[in-house]
Phi, psi and omega in degrees: 000141178274155179288133184253358177231151181296149173293134179280102182205154176267358181265181180291134177301144186293338182278347185300315180303324179291322179293317180295317178298318176299318184292322178301310183292318182294319179290326172303315181299309186291309184288330176297312177298316184292327183295332183255357187298311182296316180298318179296316183292329185260345186234328193237355186292121180228155173278164181306333180276005179092358180289128178288129184224049187284160174274157169291157187302308183290325176297317179295318177303315181297318180293322178297315178294326177295319177296311181298319177300320179292321178299333179258001173271321183296343171306329178300315180289317179298319179296319179296313180299317183294313185285327187262328192236302190263336191085161187293316185298310182296321179299316181296315182296312184294314182288337175295325177292323174298319178303312180297322179296322177298317178296325178297321177299318181291320183294328185256002180292151183093355178268320182208144177081187181283117183300321182294324178293318177296322178299310182293322177296315179299316180295323178296313180296321178293320178298318179295312182291308181297313181295318184297328183270345187303305183292333182289318182293312183293320178286333176297328175300308182297329181295341184281348188261151174244182181295331184286333181242014182294343177293345180272353189293324179298317179294320181292319177297326175297315179290329175300314179291326176300317181295324177303314186278339171294313176298319181294321181296310182296317181291324178293333178280320190268315188297315176301326178298318179297325182283319195241348184298134182245156175279098182229142185302127178083359182270167176298324178298319179295323181291323183277336188306315182302331182283340184242003184299330181289342178268311189270348180084182182291136179230132177283160176300132181090353181271145176299133186281310187259290179103182192289333179299320178284320183296323177269336180289321180298312175302324177297319178296321179293326177294322176298319178296319179300320180295318179295317179301316181295320179297323181296335181269008188302325182278349180261351182278154163272121183256102176285119185290150176294155187259359177066211185296332180297336179300320181295320180295318180290317183298318184258025172292161183301319181294315182291325176298322177297319178299314181297320179294319180296316179291326181298326179295317178293313184294335181300331179284337181283341179303313182292326175305313182288329176300324178278314187301313186286358174280358172294339177265358180232281184300317179293324180294320176296320177299321182298335179294339181255011178262160169282103190268012174280122182288131182303151183298334183286350178281122184300143173071320186247003180301135180093348180276150176257131180267149170285150181301324181284351179269336194304292181286331181295334179264311189288323180299306178295329177296316178295324176299314180301324182279324189272333180302308177298324180297314180293318183292321187263336187238302189296305183295313178299321181291314179293328180295342178287339187249334177204160182286128178259121179244155177303317181291327176295319177295320180294320179297314179296325180296326177295320177295321178296320176301319177301320178296321179297314181288331176297322180293314180289337174294318177295319178299317181295327176299321177295319179295317179298334179276003177095008181266168177231082182299161179293145177299340182294338174294319177288327176297317177298316177298324178294323176298313180296318178299323180293322174301317177299320180298318179296317183289327184260304190289308181297317180298316182291327178299311178291320180300319180298318182291315185288336181274354185262132170299162184306320184287352185242008188306304183293323181294318180291323175297323176294324177296320175298315180292334177297333177297325176295316180300308183294327176297318179288325174296323177297312179298317179297316180298319178298317183289326176288317187286330185266025173253124183280183184296338179268003180085008179272139180275129187289336174251091185263153174058225185294337182298326178291317178300315181294327178302311181291324179299311181296321182297316182287330177292322175296318179298318179298323179294317181288328182298325179301320181292315182292316182297327180295337182264353183272133177252119182286148179227136181266112173241071185295311177232000000 
């Protein structure tokens, strides 16, 4: 029998390392696949007979946002199953296997059958698996703590988010290379080719070395590893049992409905944050194709190297997260706290304004591109830094805020509600991209006008959030 109550200790719960290890591998899997999805759909998608069958740029952007939105919609179903029927551990294990099956579809597409159908099937299975486990994993972290060690939960959620971005950073660096790296004289691909030639076979100069089977296969292998790591920690976890039919009565009690409605008002503003943020994998990536992507010589270690367009935000965003989380936790928040009170809602409000600043910068960059110039990639890297500050202020804060504001019977559901903001944000972005394409396939908001559209929208949202946040009264529901 598994333990159903937390260990009474002032130290870190024993199951946390397994959850963090699982999260690193799982996030490598998800973000690695996602980092190359747009490039594959628009540049490399072929049928088994070799016929090129790529999507148009805006159509591909819309489909990617639709996939991401779906991956963050299924948390509602996963949270319901976990809390009412299976429990978090069983839900995570079963849906992780569905997740692995989706990656297998992507790794083997292009061998037999319609490649686009295999692509959509794989993305559907990944959305179900990835989405279904999301609220369970994050709330499973909180379930491990008791009153004696609850002071560690803020730090652990920070490290939990750190692990997400460690996996994302490594996968963002490596997976695009597997998809697009070519054997070219003096390139990293030419240097690595002799070590892998026995696997990939003979490659001519200028030819892609690995290809999509490897680019999608590696994330699939990491998802399998993530599942094994989580299974290994089963005896160290606190397993909160499902509540069965009584869960529905408690969840939809008058008091809990009021909690959900109050939180929904706050979370509704985060929807627009995600509509902008997740465009670093679509709109920003398309912009990066028109930048001078050679990193200046003054940048330590990587100066003079050329980045792939699909690597820019996929590498720099998680790298900045890794650097800034300890900085904010140890320096920024303690220093600012000496002069004024820092509240979760205050951080989120400021984070929305910072997001507006980030998009204003890439809007200016796009204006330069529209004028026929090729600005340095470092302008987008700077915008990515500002965007990452916004992510820390909004996303990490909202993740912890969602858990602490939820009664015990609503933990997974409220975490799913938080993740639903990501889903709705991506559905919003997808809907805009689908709706603003005319009958000739032309996008009605072209070039910099689309960037400025999102910039103005998030600034309006930040202004309104101040009014709503002032009326919200926080409540601590730790357990």
